[in-house]
C-alpha positions as CSV (number, residue, x, y, z in Angstrom):
1,X,134.6,103.3,95.6
2,X,131.4,103.8,93.7
3,X,132.6,106.9,91.7
4,X,134.7,105.7,88.8
5,X,136.0,107.1,85.6
6,X,138.7,107.1,82.9
7,X,141.3,109.6,82.3
8,X,142.9,110.4,78.9
9,X,146.7,110.5,79.5
10,X,148.3,111.8,76.4
11,X,150.8,114.8,76.8
12,X,151.0,118.0,74.8
13,X,153.3,116.6,72.2
14,X,153.0,112.8,72.5
15,X,150.3,110.2,72.4
16,X,152.2,108.3,75.1
17,X,153.1,110.4,78.1
18,X,155.9,110.1,80.6
19,X,155.3,111.0,84.4
20,X,156.4,114.6,84.1
21,X,153.5,115.9,82.0
22,X,151.2,113.3,83.3
23,X,151.2,114.7,86.9
24,X,151.7,118.2,85.7
25,X,148.2,117.9,84.1
26,X,146.9,117.0,87.7
27,X,148.8,119.7,89.5
28,X,148.2,122.6,87.1
29,X,145.4,121.8,84.7
30,X,147.6,122.2,81.8
31,X,149.0,119.6,79.3
32,X,152.7,120.0,78.6
33,X,155.5,118.2,76.8
34,X,157.2,115.0,77.8
35,X,160.1,115.7,80.4
36,X,158.5,119.1,81.4
37,X,157.8,119.6,85.1
38,X,155.3,122.1,86.4
39,X,155.8,124.3,83.3
40,X,153.6,124.8,80.1
41,X,154.8,123.7,76.6
42,X,156.6,127.1,76.2
43,X,158.5,126.5,79.4
44,X,156.5,129.0,81.5
45,X,156.1,128.2,85.2
46,X,152.5,127.2,86.1
47,X,150.6,127.6,89.4
48,X,150.2,124.2,91.2
49,X,147.5,123.0,93.5
50,X,149.7,123.6,96.7
51,X,150.3,127.2,95.7
52,X,146.7,127.9,94.9
53,X,145.1,126.5,98.0
54,X,147.7,128.1,100.3
55,X,146.0,131.5,99.3
56,X,143.0,130.2,101.4
57,X,145.2,129.1,104.3
58,X,145.4,125.4,103.3
59,X,148.6,123.3,103.7
60,X,150.0,120.5,101.5
61,X,152.1,117.4,101.8
62,X,153.7,115.2,99.2
63,X,154.9,111.5,99.6
64,X,156.5,109.2,97.1
65,X,158.1,105.8,97.2
66,X,160.5,107.1,94.5
67,X,163.0,109.8,95.3
68,X,161.8,113.3,96.3
69,X,162.7,114.8,92.9
70,X,160.9,112.2,90.9
71,X,158.7,113.6,88.2
72,X,155.3,113.0,90.0
73,X,156.1,114.7,93.3
74,X,158.1,117.4,91.5
75,X,155.2,118.3,89.4
76,X,153.5,119.7,92.5
77,X,156.3,122.0,93.7
78,X,158.9,122.5,90.9
79,X,159.3,124.1,87.5
80,X,161.7,122.7,84.9
81,X,161.9,121.7,81.3
82,X,164.0,118.7,82.3
83,X,162.8,116.1,84.8
84,X,166.2,114.9,85.3
85,X,167.5,118.3,86.7
86,X,167.3,117.2,90.3
87,X,169.3,120.1,91.8
88,X,167.2,122.7,90.2
89,X,164.0,120.8,91.1
90,X,164.8,120.3,94.7
91,X,165.8,123.9,95.2
92,X,162.3,124.8,94.0
93,X,160.9,123.3,97.1
94,X,162.3,126.2,99.0
95,X,160.0,128.7,97.3
96,X,157.0,126.3,96.9
97,X,154.0,126.4,99.2
98,X,154.2,122.7,100.0
99,X,154.9,122.1,103.7
100,X,155.9,118.5,103.7
101,X,158.0,116.5,101.2
102,X,158.8,112.9,101.8
103,X,160.5,110.2,99.7
104,X,163.8,108.6,98.8
105,X,167.3,110.4,98.5
106,X,168.0,112.5,95.4
107,X,171.2,113.5,93.8
108,X,169.8,117.0,93.9
109,X,170.6,117.1,97.6
110,X,174.1,118.6,97.7
111,X,175.8,120.4,100.5
112,X,174.9,123.7,98.9
113,X,171.2,122.7,98.7
114,X,171.3,121.6,102.3
115,X,172.6,124.9,103.3
116,X,169.9,126.7,101.4
117,X,167.3,124.6,103.1
118,X,168.8,125.5,106.5
119,X,168.7,129.2,105.7
120,X,165.0,128.9,104.6
121,X,164.3,127.2,108.2
122,X,163.3,123.9,106.4
123,X,163.9,120.9,108.7
124,X,165.8,118.0,106.9
125,X,165.7,114.4,108.2
126,X,167.6,111.4,106.7
127,X,164.9,108.8,107.8
128,X,161.3,108.8,108.5
129,X,161.7,107.6,112.1
130,X,163.9,110.5,113.2
131,X,161.4,113.1,112.1
132,X,159.1,112.6,115.2
133,X,156.3,115.2,115.1
134,X,156.5,117.7,112.2
135,X,156.0,121.4,113.1
136,X,158.0,123.3,110.4
137,X,158.4,123.0,106.7
138,X,160.0,119.6,106.4
139,X,162.0,117.5,103.8
140,X,162.5,113.8,104.6
141,X,164.9,111.8,102.3
142,X,164.8,108.2,103.6
143,X,166.6,105.4,101.7
144,X,163.9,102.9,102.7
145,X,161.3,104.9,100.7
146,X,162.5,103.8,97.3
147,X,162.9,100.1,98.1
148,X,160.4,97.6,96.8
149,X,158.2,95.8,99.3
150,X,160.0,92.6,98.6
151,X,163.3,94.4,99.3
152,X,162.2,95.4,102.9
153,X,160.2,98.7,102.6
154,X,157.8,97.2,105.1
155,X,155.1,99.7,106.2
156,X,157.0,102.8,105.3
157,X,154.4,104.2,103.1
158,X,151.6,103.7,105.7
159,X,153.9,105.3,108.4
160,X,154.7,108.3,106.1
161,X,151.0,108.8,105.4
162,X,150.3,108.7,109.2
163,X,152.9,111.2,110.0
164,X,151.9,113.6,107.3
165,X,148.2,113.3,108.0
166,X,148.7,114.0,111.7
167,X,150.3,117.2,110.9
168,X,148.1,118.4,108.0
169,X,144.7,117.6,109.6
170,X,145.5,120.0,112.4
171,X,145.0,122.9,110.0
172,X,141.4,124.0,110.4
173,X,141.2,125.4,106.9
174,X,141.9,122.0,105.2
175,X,144.8,120.4,103.4
176,X,145.9,118.5,100.3
177,X,148.1,115.3,100.3
178,X,149.5,113.6,97.2
179,X,150.7,110.0,97.9
180,X,152.6,108.2,95.0
181,X,153.1,104.4,94.9
182,X,156.1,104.8,92.5
183,X,157.2,101.1,92.4
184,X,154.0,99.9,90.6
185,X,155.5,101.7,87.7
186,X,158.8,99.9,88.1
187,X,156.8,96.6,88.1
188,X,155.3,97.6,84.7
189,X,158.7,98.5,83.2
190,X,160.2,95.2,84.4
191,X,157.2,93.1,83.5
192,X,157.2,91.7,87.0
193,X,153.6,91.0,87.9
194,X,154.5,90.0,91.4
195,X,156.0,93.4,92.1
196,X,152.8,95.0,90.7
197,X,150.7,92.9,93.1
198,X,152.7,93.5,96.2
199,X,153.1,97.3,95.6
200,X,149.4,97.7,94.8
201,X,148.4,95.9,98.0
202,X,150.6,98.2,99.9
203,X,149.1,101.2,98.3
204,X,145.6,99.8,98.8
205,X,146.3,99.7,102.6
206,X,147.1,103.3,102.5
207,X,144.0,104.1,100.6
208,X,142.0,102.3,103.2
209,X,143.6,104.7,105.8
210,X,142.6,107.7,103.7
211,X,139.0,106.4,103.3
212,X,138.7,105.8,107.1
213,X,139.7,109.3,107.8
214,X,137.3,110.6,105.2
215,X,134.5,108.6,106.9
216,X,135.5,110.2,110.3
217,X,136.1,113.7,108.9
218,X,133.1,113.9,106.5
219,X,134.8,116.7,104.6
220,X,137.6,114.9,102.9
221,X,137.7,113.7,99.2
222,X,139.9,110.8,98.3
223,X,140.9,110.3,94.6
224,X,142.9,107.4,93.4
225,X,144.3,107.5,89.8
226,X,147.4,107.0,87.7
227,X,149.2,109.5,85.4
228,X,149.7,106.6,82.9
229,X,149.7,102.9,82.4
230,X,152.9,100.9,82.2
231,X,153.5,97.5,80.7
232,X,150.3,97.1,78.7
233,X,149.2,94.4,81.2
234,X,146.4,92.1,80.3
235,X,144.9,89.7,83.0
236,X,144.4,86.3,81.3
237,X,143.4,84.1,84.2
238,X,143.3,84.0,87.9
239,X,141.6,82.6,91.1
240,X,139.9,84.6,93.7
241,X,139.7,81.4,95.9
242,X,143.4,80.6,95.6
243,X,144.6,84.1,95.3
244,X,146.6,84.1,92.1
245,X,146.5,85.8,88.7
246,X,148.2,85.3,85.4
247,X,148.8,88.1,82.9
248,X,150.7,89.2,79.9
249,X,152.7,92.4,79.2
250,X,152.8,93.9,75.7
251,X,155.7,96.2,76.4
252,X,158.2,97.4,78.9
253,X,157.3,101.0,78.6
254,X,154.3,103.3,79.1
255,X,151.1,103.0,77.0
256,X,148.3,105.2,75.9
257,X,145.8,103.2,77.7
258,X,143.3,105.4,79.7
259,X,143.9,105.4,83.4
260,X,141.2,104.4,85.9
261,X,140.0,107.0,88.3
262,X,138.3,106.3,91.6
263,X,136.8,108.8,94.1
264,X,135.3,108.8,97.6
265,X,133.7,111.4,99.6
266,X,132.3,115.0,98.8
267,X,132.3,115.8,95.1
268,X,133.3,112.3,94.2
269,X,130.6,112.2,91.5
270,X,132.6,114.8,89.5
271,X,135.2,112.0,88.7
272,X,132.9,109.8,86.8
273,X,132.9,109.4,83.0
274,X,135.7,109.8,80.5
275,X,137.8,113.1,80.7
276,X,141.2,114.6,79.9
277,X,143.8,114.2,82.7
278,X,144.0,118.0,83.0
279,X,140.4,118.2,84.1
280,X,141.4,116.5,87.4
281,X,142.9,119.8,88.5
282,X,139.7,121.7,88.2
283,X,137.7,118.9,89.7
284,X,139.9,119.0,92.9
285,X,139.8,122.9,93.0
286,X,135.9,122.7,92.8
287,X,135.9,120.4,95.8
288,X,137.8,123.1,97.6
289,X,135.2,125.6,96.4
290,X,137.8,127.4,94.2
291,X,137.0,128.4,90.5
292,X,140.0,128.8,88.1
């Protein structure tokens, strides 16, 4: 990707962000407090990209290799001042404009919540393979999703991408898809460079699928970025010929290191330079021809 930039990741109240305000900035254009999901610093619910573009007839899908109520996907459909309130977060999917939500199981999926999903005519599947072709609003909670590649996740992320894209691309007015490679964060927290490499390679293959679709479609923008850095990883040595790297971690937590941004397709030039993470929101809406 030729269009590259850097995103400043601090939250409203902390120099080092967690995922909740990090992705809320992407989804809403507003910096908020650590642990806050889809709400501003006062706790007021914010309009998210799926809600805004639905007004123009566009549809949205969210995929994560974490659970479906993890902060990153939740930031695009839920509103809470506590990222750990999984029941409240998952119930918010019912009233959101997101059509498809796919990820690992969540403690928020109680019998009561299941009934609410049924009453709202939202299809619920316990694994990706049983979903088949998606027609209605859909929630897929698959235990395989939150496994690491080295623990047998296989091509799950690529398959989830294909399933979601096949449904969303049929909408003539366009779509939005957020795909999260959650386990790279886990590799940073555990200072496991092997996990980082295998998870990044898996995600890279999905980025390749997205870029191929963009080449064929000609009207699709692909943006690759992170809501924060984890581990303070410095690469000290490596061999392209032999396929190895050696690095050193400075922490087992998040850092304030700016996040790399890569973009491909129409409006990709808007993502160059150094900018606040909340600006990603407006840059995406501009690509849709929407001004906020």
